[in-house]
mmCIF file as Biopython writes it, N, C-alpha, C and O atoms, coordinates in Angstrom:
data_model
#
loop_
_atom_site.group_PDB
_atom_site.id
_atom_site.type_symbol
_atom_site.label_atom_id
_atom_site.label_alt_id
_atom_site.label_comp_id
_atom_site.label_asym_id
_atom_site.label_entity_id
_atom_site.label_seq_id
_atom_site.pdbx_PDB_ins_code
_atom_site.Cartn_x
_atom_site.Cartn_y
_atom_site.Cartn_z
_atom_site.occupancy
_atom_site.B_iso_or_equiv
_atom_site.auth_seq_id
_atom_site.auth_asym_id
_atom_site.pdbx_PDB_model_num
ATOM 1   N N  . MET A ? 1  ? 149.892 163.502 81.051 1.0 0.0 1  A 1 
ATOM 2   C CA . MET A ? 1  ? 148.829 164.082 82.666 1.0 0.0 1  A 1 
ATOM 3   C C  . MET A ? 1  ? 149.464 163.482 83.892 1.0 0.0 1  A 1 
ATOM 4   O O  . MET A ? 1  ? 150.363 162.650 84.009 1.0 0.0 1  A 1 
ATOM 5   N N  . LYS A ? 2  ? 148.684 164.192 84.840 1.0 0.0 2  A 1 
ATOM 6   C CA . LYS A ? 2  ? 149.023 163.956 85.840 1.0 0.0 2  A 1 
ATOM 7   C C  . LYS A ? 2  ? 148.394 162.858 86.535 1.0 0.0 2  A 1 
ATOM 8   O O  . LYS A ? 2  ? 147.177 162.710 86.429 1.0 0.0 2  A 1 
ATOM 9   N N  . LYS A ? 3  ? 149.105 162.059 87.249 1.0 0.0 3  A 1 
ATOM 10  C CA . LYS A ? 3  ? 148.410 161.087 87.737 1.0 0.0 3  A 1 
ATOM 11  C C  . LYS A ? 3  ? 147.242 161.314 89.238 1.0 0.0 3  A 1 
ATOM 12  O O  . LYS A ? 3  ? 147.020 162.273 89.977 1.0 0.0 3  A 1 
ATOM 13  N N  . ASP A ? 4  ? 146.792 160.118 89.179 1.0 0.0 4  A 1 
ATOM 14  C CA . ASP A ? 4  ? 145.231 160.684 91.164 1.0 0.0 4  A 1 
ATOM 15  C C  . ASP A ? 4  ? 144.817 162.097 90.304 1.0 0.0 4  A 1 
ATOM 16  O O  . ASP A ? 4  ? 144.641 162.973 91.149 1.0 0.0 4  A 1 
ATOM 17  N N  . ILE A ? 5  ? 144.631 162.559 89.140 1.0 0.0 5  A 1 
ATOM 18  C CA . ILE A ? 5  ? 143.694 163.942 89.429 1.0 0.0 5  A 1 
ATOM 19  C C  . ILE A ? 5  ? 142.752 164.011 88.901 1.0 0.0 5  A 1 
ATOM 20  O O  . ILE A ? 5  ? 142.094 164.955 89.339 1.0 0.0 5  A 1 
ATOM 21  N N  . HIS A ? 6  ? 142.136 163.339 87.908 1.0 0.0 6  A 1 
ATOM 22  C CA . HIS A ? 6  ? 140.620 162.703 87.026 1.0 0.0 6  A 1 
ATOM 23  C C  . HIS A ? 6  ? 140.000 161.811 88.109 1.0 0.0 6  A 1 
ATOM 24  O O  . HIS A ? 6  ? 140.507 161.014 88.898 1.0 0.0 6  A 1 
ATOM 25  N N  . PRO A ? 7  ? 138.822 162.178 87.904 1.0 0.0 7  A 1 
ATOM 26  C CA . PRO A ? 7  ? 138.123 160.874 88.608 1.0 0.0 7  A 1 
ATOM 27  C C  . PRO A ? 7  ? 137.798 160.281 88.582 1.0 0.0 7  A 1 
ATOM 28  O O  . PRO A ? 7  ? 136.780 160.738 88.062 1.0 0.0 7  A 1 
ATOM 29  N N  . GLN A ? 8  ? 137.540 159.021 88.710 1.0 0.0 8  A 1 
ATOM 30  C CA . GLN A ? 8  ? 137.848 157.520 88.235 1.0 0.0 8  A 1 
ATOM 31  C C  . GLN A ? 8  ? 136.223 157.286 87.080 1.0 0.0 8  A 1 
ATOM 32  O O  . GLN A ? 8  ? 135.120 157.638 87.499 1.0 0.0 8  A 1 
ATOM 33  N N  . TYR A ? 9  ? 136.390 156.725 85.820 1.0 0.0 9  A 1 
ATOM 34  C CA . TYR A ? 9  ? 135.822 156.397 84.871 1.0 0.0 9  A 1 
ATOM 35  C C  . TYR A ? 9  ? 135.196 155.229 84.796 1.0 0.0 9  A 1 
ATOM 36  O O  . TYR A ? 9  ? 135.772 154.435 84.053 1.0 0.0 9  A 1 
ATOM 37  N N  . LYS A ? 10 ? 133.944 154.721 85.442 1.0 0.0 10 A 1 
ATOM 38  C CA . LYS A ? 10 ? 133.574 153.905 85.157 1.0 0.0 10 A 1 
ATOM 39  C C  . LYS A ? 10 ? 132.013 153.544 84.425 1.0 0.0 10 A 1 
ATOM 40  O O  . LYS A ? 10 ? 131.324 154.412 83.889 1.0 0.0 10 A 1 
ATOM 41  N N  . ALA A ? 11 ? 131.567 151.871 84.540 1.0 0.0 11 A 1 
ATOM 42  C CA . ALA A ? 11 ? 130.255 151.622 83.978 1.0 0.0 11 A 1 
ATOM 43  C C  . ALA A ? 11 ? 129.314 152.432 85.254 1.0 0.0 11 A 1 
ATOM 44  O O  . ALA A ? 11 ? 129.480 152.623 86.459 1.0 0.0 11 A 1 
ATOM 45  N N  . LEU A ? 12 ? 128.232 152.781 84.222 1.0 0.0 12 A 1 
ATOM 46  C CA . LEU A ? 12 ? 127.286 153.901 85.022 1.0 0.0 12 A 1 
ATOM 47  C C  . LEU A ? 12 ? 125.865 152.927 84.014 1.0 0.0 12 A 1 
ATOM 48  O O  . LEU A ? 12 ? 125.851 152.575 82.834 1.0 0.0 12 A 1 
ATOM 49  N N  . THR A ? 13 ? 124.813 152.754 85.134 1.0 0.0 13 A 1 
ATOM 50  C CA . THR A ? 13 ? 123.820 152.394 84.721 1.0 0.0 13 A 1 
ATOM 51  C C  . THR A ? 13 ? 122.608 153.454 84.874 1.0 0.0 13 A 1 
ATOM 52  O O  . THR A ? 13 ? 122.245 153.853 85.980 1.0 0.0 13 A 1 
ATOM 53  N N  . ILE A ? 14 ? 121.947 153.921 83.518 1.0 0.0 14 A 1 
ATOM 54  C CA . ILE A ? 14 ? 120.960 155.410 83.633 1.0 0.0 14 A 1 
ATOM 55  C C  . ILE A ? 14 ? 119.444 154.330 83.403 1.0 0.0 14 A 1 
ATOM 56  O O  . ILE A ? 14 ? 119.117 153.649 82.431 1.0 0.0 14 A 1 
ATOM 57  N N  . ASP A ? 15 ? 118.640 154.583 84.977 1.0 0.0 15 A 1 
ATOM 58  C CA . ASP A ? 15 ? 117.271 154.171 84.869 1.0 0.0 15 A 1 
ATOM 59  C C  . ASP A ? 15 ? 116.443 155.419 84.853 1.0 0.0 15 A 1 
ATOM 60  O O  . ASP A ? 15 ? 116.511 156.416 85.572 1.0 0.0 15 A 1 
ATOM 61  N N  . ILE A ? 16 ? 115.316 155.002 83.447 1.0 0.0 16 A 1 
ATOM 62  C CA . ILE A ? 16 ? 114.678 156.138 83.222 1.0 0.0 16 A 1 
ATOM 63  C C  . ILE A ? 16 ? 113.370 155.226 83.381 1.0 0.0 16 A 1 
ATOM 64  O O  . ILE A ? 16 ? 113.135 154.468 82.440 1.0 0.0 16 A 1 
ATOM 65  N N  . LYS A ? 17 ? 112.562 155.220 84.392 1.0 0.0 17 A 1 
ATOM 66  C CA . LYS A ? 17 ? 111.014 154.600 84.624 1.0 0.0 17 A 1 
ATOM 67  C C  . LYS A ? 17 ? 111.306 153.629 84.083 1.0 0.0 17 A 1 
ATOM 68  O O  . LYS A ? 17 ? 111.085 153.595 82.872 1.0 0.0 17 A 1 
ATOM 69  N N  . GLY A ? 18 ? 111.921 152.432 84.739 1.0 0.0 18 A 1 
ATOM 70  C CA . GLY A ? 18 ? 112.198 151.120 84.328 1.0 0.0 18 A 1 
ATOM 71  C C  . GLY A ? 18 ? 113.099 150.811 83.687 1.0 0.0 18 A 1 
ATOM 72  O O  . GLY A ? 18 ? 113.905 149.964 84.073 1.0 0.0 18 A 1 
ATOM 73  N N  . ARG A ? 19 ? 113.207 151.590 82.238 1.0 0.0 19 A 1 
ATOM 74  C CA . ARG A ? 19 ? 114.447 151.470 81.296 1.0 0.0 19 A 1 
ATOM 75  C C  . ARG A ? 19 ? 115.674 151.475 81.733 1.0 0.0 19 A 1 
ATOM 76  O O  . ARG A ? 19 ? 116.077 152.334 82.517 1.0 0.0 19 A 1 
ATOM 77  N N  . LYS A ? 20 ? 116.497 150.400 81.221 1.0 0.0 20 A 1 
ATOM 78  C CA . LYS A ? 20 ? 118.160 150.857 82.004 1.0 0.0 20 A 1 
ATOM 79  C C  . LYS A ? 20 ? 118.959 151.298 80.545 1.0 0.0 20 A 1 
ATOM 80  O O  . LYS A ? 20 ? 118.474 150.831 79.514 1.0 0.0 20 A 1 
ATOM 81  N N  . TYR A ? 21 ? 119.644 151.798 80.477 1.0 0.0 21 A 1 
ATOM 82  C CA . TYR A ? 21 ? 121.207 152.332 80.126 1.0 0.0 21 A 1 
ATOM 83  C C  . TYR A ? 21 ? 122.260 152.302 80.289 1.0 0.0 21 A 1 
ATOM 84  O O  . TYR A ? 21 ? 122.711 153.284 80.879 1.0 0.0 21 A 1 
ATOM 85  N N  . HIS A ? 22 ? 123.005 151.478 79.984 1.0 0.0 22 A 1 
ATOM 86  C CA . HIS A ? 22 ? 124.459 151.160 79.718 1.0 0.0 22 A 1 
ATOM 87  C C  . HIS A ? 22 ? 125.516 152.250 79.298 1.0 0.0 22 A 1 
ATOM 88  O O  . HIS A ? 22 ? 125.674 152.380 78.084 1.0 0.0 22 A 1 
ATOM 89  N N  . THR A ? 23 ? 126.004 152.775 79.846 1.0 0.0 23 A 1 
ATOM 90  C CA . THR A ? 23 ? 127.200 153.994 79.846 1.0 0.0 23 A 1 
ATOM 91  C C  . THR A ? 23 ? 128.520 153.654 80.529 1.0 0.0 23 A 1 
ATOM 92  O O  . THR A ? 23 ? 128.755 152.662 81.219 1.0 0.0 23 A 1 
ATOM 93  N N  . MET A ? 24 ? 129.370 154.692 80.202 1.0 0.0 24 A 1 
ATOM 94  C CA . MET A ? 24 ? 130.664 155.311 81.288 1.0 0.0 24 A 1 
ATOM 95  C C  . MET A ? 24 ? 130.521 156.476 81.579 1.0 0.0 24 A 1 
ATOM 96  O O  . MET A ? 24 ? 129.956 157.180 80.741 1.0 0.0 24 A 1 
ATOM 97  N N  . SER A ? 25 ? 130.862 156.942 82.539 1.0 0.0 25 A 1 
ATOM 98  C CA . SER A ? 25 ? 130.918 158.219 83.275 1.0 0.0 25 A 1 
ATOM 99  C C  . SER A ? 25 ? 131.901 158.214 84.454 1.0 0.0 25 A 1 
ATOM 100 O O  . SER A ? 25 ? 132.602 157.291 84.871 1.0 0.0 25 A 1 
ATOM 101 N N  . THR A ? 26 ? 131.738 159.840 85.009 1.0 0.0 26 A 1 
ATOM 102 C CA . THR A ? 26 ? 132.303 160.118 86.039 1.0 0.0 26 A 1 
ATOM 103 C C  . THR A ? 26 ? 131.648 159.883 87.379 1.0 0.0 26 A 1 
ATOM 104 O O  . THR A ? 26 ? 132.284 159.749 88.425 1.0 0.0 26 A 1 
ATOM 105 N N  . TYR A ? 27 ? 130.336 159.841 87.276 1.0 0.0 27 A 1 
ATOM 106 C CA . TYR A ? 27 ? 129.498 160.121 88.188 1.0 0.0 27 A 1 
ATOM 107 C C  . TYR A ? 27 ? 129.804 159.086 89.453 1.0 0.0 27 A 1 
ATOM 108 O O  . TYR A ? 27 ? 130.157 157.930 89.216 1.0 0.0 27 A 1 
ATOM 109 N N  . PRO A ? 28 ? 129.648 159.572 90.805 1.0 0.0 28 A 1 
ATOM 110 C CA . PRO A ? 28 ? 130.114 159.211 91.519 1.0 0.0 28 A 1 
ATOM 111 C C  . PRO A ? 28 ? 129.351 157.437 91.899 1.0 0.0 28 A 1 
ATOM 112 O O  . PRO A ? 28 ? 130.004 156.478 92.311 1.0 0.0 28 A 1 
ATOM 113 N N  . ALA A ? 29 ? 127.746 157.449 91.584 1.0 0.0 29 A 1 
ATOM 114 C CA . ALA A ? 29 ? 127.318 156.226 92.472 1.0 0.0 29 A 1 
ATOM 115 C C  . ALA A ? 29 ? 127.178 155.117 90.861 1.0 0.0 29 A 1 
ATOM 116 O O  . ALA A ? 29 ? 127.569 155.577 89.788 1.0 0.0 29 A 1 
ATOM 117 N N  . GLU A ? 30 ? 126.722 154.022 90.934 1.0 0.0 30 A 1 
ATOM 118 C CA . GLU A ? 30 ? 126.526 152.942 90.056 1.0 0.0 30 A 1 
ATOM 119 C C  . GLU A ? 30 ? 125.487 152.905 89.104 1.0 0.0 30 A 1 
ATOM 120 O O  . GLU A ? 30 ? 125.439 152.421 87.973 1.0 0.0 30 A 1 
ATOM 121 N N  . THR A ? 31 ? 124.479 153.651 89.945 1.0 0.0 31 A 1 
ATOM 122 C CA . THR A ? 31 ? 122.985 154.054 89.274 1.0 0.0 31 A 1 
ATOM 123 C C  . THR A ? 31 ? 122.482 155.138 89.244 1.0 0.0 31 A 1 
ATOM 124 O O  . THR A ? 31 ? 122.259 155.707 90.312 1.0 0.0 31 A 1 
ATOM 125 N N  . LEU A ? 32 ? 122.175 155.708 88.102 1.0 0.0 32 A 1 
ATOM 126 C CA . LEU A ? 32 ? 121.199 157.358 87.977 1.0 0.0 32 A 1 
ATOM 127 C C  . LEU A ? 32 ? 119.965 157.168 87.557 1.0 0.0 32 A 1 
ATOM 128 O O  . LEU A ? 32 ? 119.558 157.046 86.402 1.0 0.0 32 A 1 
ATOM 129 N N  . ILE A ? 33 ? 119.330 157.146 88.663 1.0 0.0 33 A 1 
ATOM 130 C CA . ILE A ? 33 ? 117.833 157.346 88.422 1.0 0.0 33 A 1 
ATOM 131 C C  . ILE A ? 33 ? 117.190 158.466 88.019 1.0 0.0 33 A 1 
ATOM 132 O O  . ILE A ? 33 ? 117.328 159.368 88.846 1.0 0.0 33 A 1 
ATOM 133 N N  . MET A ? 34 ? 116.452 158.808 86.944 1.0 0.0 34 A 1 
ATOM 134 C CA . MET A ? 34 ? 116.151 160.277 86.069 1.0 0.0 34 A 1 
ATOM 135 C C  . MET A ? 34 ? 114.799 160.031 86.795 1.0 0.0 34 A 1 
ATOM 136 O O  . MET A ? 34 ? 114.292 158.909 86.779 1.0 0.0 34 A 1 
ATOM 137 N N  . ASP A ? 35 ? 114.265 160.990 87.375 1.0 0.0 35 A 1 
ATOM 138 C CA . ASP A ? 35 ? 112.950 161.125 87.504 1.0 0.0 35 A 1 
ATOM 139 C C  . ASP A ? 35 ? 111.945 161.740 86.530 1.0 0.0 35 A 1 
ATOM 140 O O  . ASP A ? 35 ? 110.721 161.724 86.655 1.0 0.0 35 A 1 
ATOM 141 N N  . ILE A ? 36 ? 112.796 162.389 85.347 1.0 0.0 36 A 1 
ATOM 142 C CA . ILE A ? 36 ? 112.257 163.165 84.436 1.0 0.0 36 A 1 
ATOM 143 C C  . ILE A ? 36 ? 112.716 162.147 82.886 1.0 0.0 36 A 1 
ATOM 144 O O  . ILE A ? 36 ? 113.849 161.770 82.588 1.0 0.0 36 A 1 
ATOM 145 N N  . ASP A ? 37 ? 111.195 161.858 81.976 1.0 0.0 37 A 1 
ATOM 146 C CA . ASP A ? 37 ? 111.478 160.919 81.040 1.0 0.0 37 A 1 
ATOM 147 C C  . ASP A ? 37 ? 111.521 161.936 79.646 1.0 0.0 37 A 1 
ATOM 148 O O  . ASP A ? 37 ? 110.514 162.409 79.119 1.0 0.0 37 A 1 
ATOM 149 N N  . TYR A ? 38 ? 112.793 162.129 79.230 1.0 0.0 38 A 1 
ATOM 150 C CA . TYR A ? 38 ? 113.328 162.789 78.093 1.0 0.0 38 A 1 
ATOM 151 C C  . TYR A ? 38 ? 112.745 162.501 76.970 1.0 0.0 38 A 1 
ATOM 152 O O  . TYR A ? 38 ? 112.756 163.314 76.046 1.0 0.0 38 A 1 
ATOM 153 N N  . THR A ? 39 ? 112.053 161.125 76.853 1.0 0.0 39 A 1 
ATOM 154 C CA . THR A ? 39 ? 111.131 160.835 75.773 1.0 0.0 39 A 1 
ATOM 155 C C  . THR A ? 39 ? 109.358 161.428 75.558 1.0 0.0 39 A 1 
ATOM 156 O O  . THR A ? 39 ? 108.565 161.336 74.621 1.0 0.0 39 A 1 
ATOM 157 N N  . THR A ? 40 ? 109.278 162.034 76.916 1.0 0.0 40 A 1 
ATOM 158 C CA . THR A ? 40 ? 108.009 162.481 76.694 1.0 0.0 40 A 1 
ATOM 159 C C  . THR A ? 40 ? 107.812 163.903 77.314 1.0 0.0 40 A 1 
ATOM 160 O O  . THR A ? 40 ? 106.650 164.285 77.181 1.0 0.0 40 A 1 
ATOM 161 N N  . HIS A ? 41 ? 108.645 164.810 77.970 1.0 0.0 41 A 1 
ATOM 162 C CA . HIS A ? 41 ? 109.002 165.568 78.298 1.0 0.0 41 A 1 
ATOM 163 C C  . HIS A ? 41 ? 109.129 166.423 77.199 1.0 0.0 41 A 1 
ATOM 164 O O  . HIS A ? 41 ? 109.810 166.196 76.199 1.0 0.0 41 A 1 
ATOM 165 N N  . PRO A ? 42 ? 108.070 167.968 77.544 1.0 0.0 42 A 1 
ATOM 166 C CA . PRO A ? 42 ? 107.832 168.841 76.253 1.0 0.0 42 A 1 
ATOM 167 C C  . PRO A ? 42 ? 108.849 169.367 75.971 1.0 0.0 42 A 1 
ATOM 168 O O  . PRO A ? 42 ? 108.896 169.719 74.792 1.0 0.0 42 A 1 
ATOM 169 N N  . ALA A ? 43 ? 110.031 169.661 76.777 1.0 0.0 43 A 1 
ATOM 170 C CA . ALA A ? 43 ? 111.753 170.547 76.222 1.0 0.0 43 A 1 
ATOM 171 C C  . ALA A ? 43 ? 112.050 169.718 75.672 1.0 0.0 43 A 1 
ATOM 172 O O  . ALA A ? 43 ? 112.901 170.119 74.877 1.0 0.0 43 A 1 
ATOM 173 N N  . TRP A ? 44 ? 111.834 168.333 75.513 1.0 0.0 44 A 1 
ATOM 174 C CA . TRP A ? 44 ? 112.898 167.585 74.556 1.0 0.0 44 A 1 
ATOM 175 C C  . TRP A ? 44 ? 111.862 167.565 73.268 1.0 0.0 44 A 1 
ATOM 176 O O  . TRP A ? 44 ? 112.211 168.135 72.234 1.0 0.0 44 A 1 
ATOM 177 N N  . THR A ? 45 ? 110.425 166.818 73.358 1.0 0.0 45 A 1 
ATOM 178 C CA . THR A ? 45 ? 109.299 166.517 71.965 1.0 0.0 45 A 1 
ATOM 179 C C  . THR A ? 45 ? 108.850 167.783 71.604 1.0 0.0 45 A 1 
ATOM 180 O O  . THR A ? 45 ? 107.820 167.747 70.931 1.0 0.0 45 A 1 
ATOM 181 N N  . GLY A ? 46 ? 109.258 168.802 71.818 1.0 0.0 46 A 1 
ATOM 182 C CA . GLY A ? 46 ? 108.486 169.812 71.635 1.0 0.0 46 A 1 
ATOM 183 C C  . GLY A ? 46 ? 107.136 170.326 71.302 1.0 0.0 46 A 1 
ATOM 184 O O  . GLY A ? 46 ? 106.671 171.260 70.647 1.0 0.0 46 A 1 
ATOM 185 N N  . LYS A ? 47 ? 106.616 169.160 72.145 1.0 0.0 47 A 1 
ATOM 186 C CA . LYS A ? 47 ? 104.717 169.352 72.497 1.0 0.0 47 A 1 
ATOM 187 C C  . LYS A ? 47 ? 104.643 170.552 73.675 1.0 0.0 47 A 1 
ATOM 188 O O  . LYS A ? 47 ? 105.394 170.548 74.650 1.0 0.0 47 A 1 
ATOM 189 N N  . GLY A ? 48 ? 103.582 171.615 73.424 1.0 0.0 48 A 1 
ATOM 190 C CA . GLY A ? 48 ? 103.657 172.167 74.588 1.0 0.0 48 A 1 
ATOM 191 C C  . GLY A ? 48 ? 104.120 173.338 74.504 1.0 0.0 48 A 1 
ATOM 192 O O  . GLY A ? 48 ? 103.695 174.154 75.321 1.0 0.0 48 A 1 
ATOM 193 N N  . PHE A ? 49 ? 104.816 173.642 73.808 1.0 0.0 49 A 1 
ATOM 194 C CA . PHE A ? 49 ? 105.883 174.883 73.464 1.0 0.0 49 A 1 
ATOM 195 C C  . PHE A ? 49 ? 104.996 175.701 72.924 1.0 0.0 49 A 1 
ATOM 196 O O  . PHE A ? 49 ? 104.682 176.660 73.630 1.0 0.0 49 A 1 
ATOM 197 N N  . THR A ? 50 ? 104.477 175.609 71.842 1.0 0.0 50 A 1 
ATOM 198 C CA . THR A ? 50 ? 103.446 176.357 70.877 1.0 0.0 50 A 1 
ATOM 199 C C  . THR A ? 50 ? 102.590 177.061 71.498 1.0 0.0 50 A 1 
ATOM 200 O O  . THR A ? 50 ? 102.302 178.238 71.281 1.0 0.0 50 A 1 
ATOM 201 N N  . ALA A ? 51 ? 102.061 176.184 72.477 1.0 0.0 51 A 1 
ATOM 202 C CA . ALA A ? 51 ? 101.034 176.722 73.439 1.0 0.0 51 A 1 
ATOM 203 C C  . ALA A ? 51 ? 101.314 177.955 74.293 1.0 0.0 51 A 1 
ATOM 204 O O  . ALA A ? 51 ? 100.912 179.119 74.287 1.0 0.0 51 A 1 
ATOM 205 N N  . ALA A ? 52 ? 102.252 177.163 75.107 1.0 0.0 52 A 1 
ATOM 206 C CA . ALA A ? 52 ? 102.996 178.234 76.192 1.0 0.0 52 A 1 
ATOM 207 C C  . ALA A ? 52 ? 103.666 179.659 75.165 1.0 0.0 52 A 1 
ATOM 208 O O  . ALA A ? 52 ? 104.052 180.532 75.942 1.0 0.0 52 A 1 
ATOM 209 N N  . ASN A ? 53 ? 103.754 179.829 74.554 1.0 0.0 53 A 1 
ATOM 210 C CA . ASN A ? 53 ? 104.516 181.200 73.561 1.0 0.0 53 A 1 
ATOM 211 C C  . ASN A ? 53 ? 103.248 181.860 73.376 1.0 0.0 53 A 1 
ATOM 212 O O  . ASN A ? 53 ? 103.076 183.023 73.743 1.0 0.0 53 A 1 
ATOM 213 N N  . GLU A ? 54 ? 102.057 180.936 72.639 1.0 0.0 54 A 1 
ATOM 214 C CA . GLU A ? 54 ? 101.028 181.773 72.217 1.0 0.0 54 A 1 
ATOM 215 C C  . GLU A ? 54 ? 100.324 182.858 73.472 1.0 0.0 54 A 1 
ATOM 216 O O  . GLU A ? 54 ? 99.969  184.023 73.292 1.0 0.0 54 A 1 
ATOM 217 N N  . SER A ? 55 ? 100.261 182.068 74.750 1.0 0.0 55 A 1 
ATOM 218 C CA . SER A ? 55 ? 99.713  182.004 75.936 1.0 0.0 55 A 1 
ATOM 219 C C  . SER A ? 55 ? 100.115 183.887 76.721 1.0 0.0 55 A 1 
ATOM 220 O O  . SER A ? 55 ? 99.552  184.777 77.358 1.0 0.0 55 A 1 
ATOM 221 N N  . ASN A ? 56 ? 101.607 183.523 76.015 1.0 0.0 56 A 1 
ATOM 222 C CA . ASN A ? 56 ? 102.344 184.938 76.594 1.0 0.0 56 A 1 
ATOM 223 C C  . ASN A ? 56 ? 102.298 186.023 75.547 1.0 0.0 56 A 1 
ATOM 224 O O  . ASN A ? 56 ? 102.692 185.952 74.383 1.0 0.0 56 A 1 
ATOM 225 N N  . THR A ? 57 ? 101.624 187.257 76.314 1.0 0.0 57 A 1 
ATOM 226 C CA . THR A ? 57 ? 101.563 188.244 75.214 1.0 0.0 57 A 1 
ATOM 227 C C  . THR A ? 57 ? 102.716 189.015 74.742 1.0 0.0 57 A 1 
ATOM 228 O O  . THR A ? 57 ? 102.671 189.852 73.841 1.0 0.0 57 A 1 
ATOM 229 N N  . ALA A ? 58 ? 103.711 188.687 75.388 1.0 0.0 58 A 1 
ATOM 230 C CA . ALA A ? 58 ? 105.433 189.916 75.122 1.0 0.0 58 A 1 
ATOM 231 C C  . ALA A ? 58 ? 105.963 188.346 73.930 1.0 0.0 58 A 1 
ATOM 232 O O  . ALA A ? 58 ? 107.029 188.638 73.388 1.0 0.0 58 A 1 
ATOM 233 N N  . VAL A ? 59 ? 105.509 187.049 73.530 1.0 0.0 59 A 1 
ATOM 234 C CA . VAL A ? 59 ? 105.776 186.300 73.034 1.0 0.0 59 A 1 
ATOM 235 C C  . VAL A ? 59 ? 105.290 186.481 71.518 1.0 0.0 59 A 1 
ATOM 236 O O  . VAL A ? 59 ? 106.004 186.602 70.523 1.0 0.0 59 A 1 
ATOM 237 N N  . SER A ? 60 ? 104.020 186.469 71.590 1.0 0.0 60 A 1 
ATOM 238 C CA . SER A ? 60 ? 103.177 186.890 70.843 1.0 0.0 60 A 1 
ATOM 239 C C  . SER A ? 60 ? 103.399 188.093 69.901 1.0 0.0 60 A 1 
ATOM 240 O O  . SER A ? 60 ? 103.282 188.250 68.686 1.0 0.0 60 A 1 
ATOM 241 N N  . SER A ? 61 ? 103.859 189.087 71.204 1.0 0.0 61 A 1 
ATOM 242 C CA . SER A ? 61 ? 104.075 190.304 69.791 1.0 0.0 61 A 1 
ATOM 243 C C  . SER A ? 61 ? 105.167 190.213 69.604 1.0 0.0 61 A 1 
ATOM 244 O O  . SER A ? 61 ? 105.159 190.394 68.386 1.0 0.0 61 A 1 
ATOM 245 N N  . PHE A ? 62 ? 106.396 190.033 69.910 1.0 0.0 62 A 1 
ATOM 246 C CA . PHE A ? 62 ? 107.718 189.490 69.172 1.0 0.0 62 A 1 
ATOM 247 C C  . PHE A ? 62 ? 107.750 188.657 68.076 1.0 0.0 62 A 1 
ATOM 248 O O  . PHE A ? 62 ? 108.623 188.632 67.208 1.0 0.0 62 A 1 
ATOM 249 N N  . ASN A ? 63 ? 106.606 187.871 68.165 1.0 0.0 63 A 1 
ATOM 250 C CA . ASN A ? 63 ? 106.177 186.487 66.891 1.0 0.0 63 A 1 
ATOM 251 C C  . ASN A ? 63 ? 106.064 187.257 66.140 1.0 0.0 63 A 1 
ATOM 252 O O  . ASN A ? 63 ? 107.026 187.451 65.396 1.0 0.0 63 A 1 
ATOM 253 N N  . LYS A ? 64 ? 104.768 188.113 65.962 1.0 0.0 64 A 1 
ATOM 254 C CA . LYS A ? 64 ? 104.040 189.180 65.009 1.0 0.0 64 A 1 
ATOM 255 C C  . LYS A ? 64 ? 104.973 190.349 64.752 1.0 0.0 64 A 1 
ATOM 256 O O  . LYS A ? 64 ? 104.533 191.175 63.953 1.0 0.0 64 A 1 
ATOM 257 N N  . LYS A ? 65 ? 105.939 190.540 65.166 1.0 0.0 65 A 1 
ATOM 258 C CA . LYS A ? 65 ? 106.573 192.059 64.861 1.0 0.0 65 A 1 
ATOM 259 C C  . LYS A ? 65 ? 107.770 191.142 64.125 1.0 0.0 65 A 1 
ATOM 260 O O  . LYS A ? 65 ? 108.057 191.462 62.971 1.0 0.0 65 A 1 
ATOM 261 N N  . PHE A ? 66 ? 108.279 190.339 64.563 1.0 0.0 66 A 1 
ATOM 262 C CA . PHE A ? 66 ? 109.629 189.467 63.801 1.0 0.0 66 A 1 
ATOM 263 C C  . PHE A ? 66 ? 108.903 188.174 62.913 1.0 0.0 66 A 1 
ATOM 264 O O  . PHE A ? 66 ? 109.397 187.048 62.857 1.0 0.0 66 A 1 
ATOM 265 N N  . ALA A ? 67 ? 107.698 188.565 62.274 1.0 0.0 67 A 1 
ATOM 266 C CA . ALA A ? 67 ? 107.660 187.288 61.859 1.0 0.0 67 A 1 
ATOM 267 C C  . ALA A ? 67 ? 108.399 186.632 60.257 1.0 0.0 67 A 1 
ATOM 268 O O  . ALA A ? 67 ? 108.494 185.451 59.921 1.0 0.0 67 A 1 
ATOM 269 N N  . GLY A ? 68 ? 108.894 188.018 59.406 1.0 0.0 68 A 1 
ATOM 270 C CA . GLY A ? 68 ? 109.227 187.527 58.298 1.0 0.0 68 A 1 
ATOM 271 C C  . GLY A ? 68 ? 111.214 187.185 58.414 1.0 0.0 68 A 1 
ATOM 272 O O  . GLY A ? 68 ? 111.988 186.967 57.481 1.0 0.0 68 A 1 
ATOM 273 N N  . LEU A ? 69 ? 111.508 187.262 59.908 1.0 0.0 69 A 1 
ATOM 274 C CA . LEU A ? 69 ? 112.801 187.331 60.109 1.0 0.0 69 A 1 
ATOM 275 C C  . LEU A ? 69 ? 113.223 185.919 60.040 1.0 0.0 69 A 1 
ATOM 276 O O  . LEU A ? 69 ? 112.553 185.176 60.757 1.0 0.0 69 A 1 
ATOM 277 N N  . ASN A ? 70 ? 114.160 185.363 59.361 1.0 0.0 70 A 1 
ATOM 278 C CA . ASN A ? 70 ? 114.962 183.936 59.233 1.0 0.0 70 A 1 
ATOM 279 C C  . ASN A ? 70 ? 116.448 183.827 59.871 1.0 0.0 70 A 1 
ATOM 280 O O  . ASN A ? 70 ? 117.062 182.768 59.743 1.0 0.0 70 A 1 
ATOM 281 N N  . PHE A ? 71 ? 117.071 185.010 60.614 1.0 0.0 71 A 1 
ATOM 282 C CA . PHE A ? 71 ? 117.985 184.903 61.217 1.0 0.0 71 A 1 
ATOM 283 C C  . PHE A ? 71 ? 119.074 184.159 60.404 1.0 0.0 71 A 1 
ATOM 284 O O  . PHE A ? 71 ? 119.967 183.526 60.968 1.0 0.0 71 A 1 
ATOM 285 N N  . GLY A ? 72 ? 118.960 184.263 58.954 1.0 0.0 72 A 1 
ATOM 286 C CA . GLY A ? 72 ? 120.049 183.931 58.095 1.0 0.0 72 A 1 
ATOM 287 C C  . GLY A ? 72 ? 119.745 182.009 57.972 1.0 0.0 72 A 1 
ATOM 288 O O  . GLY A ? 72 ? 120.396 181.239 57.266 1.0 0.0 72 A 1 
ATOM 289 N N  . ILE A ? 73 ? 118.930 181.753 58.614 1.0 0.0 73 A 1 
ATOM 290 C CA . ILE A ? 73 ? 118.349 180.184 58.356 1.0 0.0 73 A 1 
ATOM 291 C C  . ILE A ? 73 ? 117.535 180.267 56.917 1.0 0.0 73 A 1 
ATOM 292 O O  . ILE A ? 73 ? 116.652 181.015 56.498 1.0 0.0 73 A 1 
ATOM 293 N N  . LYS A ? 74 ? 118.376 178.949 56.264 1.0 0.0 74 A 1 
ATOM 294 C CA . LYS A ? 74 ? 117.899 178.374 54.920 1.0 0.0 74 A 1 
ATOM 295 C C  . LYS A ? 74 ? 116.195 177.499 54.867 1.0 0.0 74 A 1 
ATOM 296 O O  . LYS A ? 74 ? 115.778 177.025 53.810 1.0 0.0 74 A 1 
#
């Protein structure tokens, strides 16, 4: 490997609503403050996903049309 072309790999503290996690990263700062909590956000919990789909007529129509399709998932 060439020298001095890679970013410095160092300790990083991630702060999510007061909870602190320690990891290693090339992130330039010493601390990363997250304003979105992954433990409560619908994108990661799945809550709210179904309600949004049911209110969208295009998605509802698609789900009805292809309800029996499993895409190879067992």
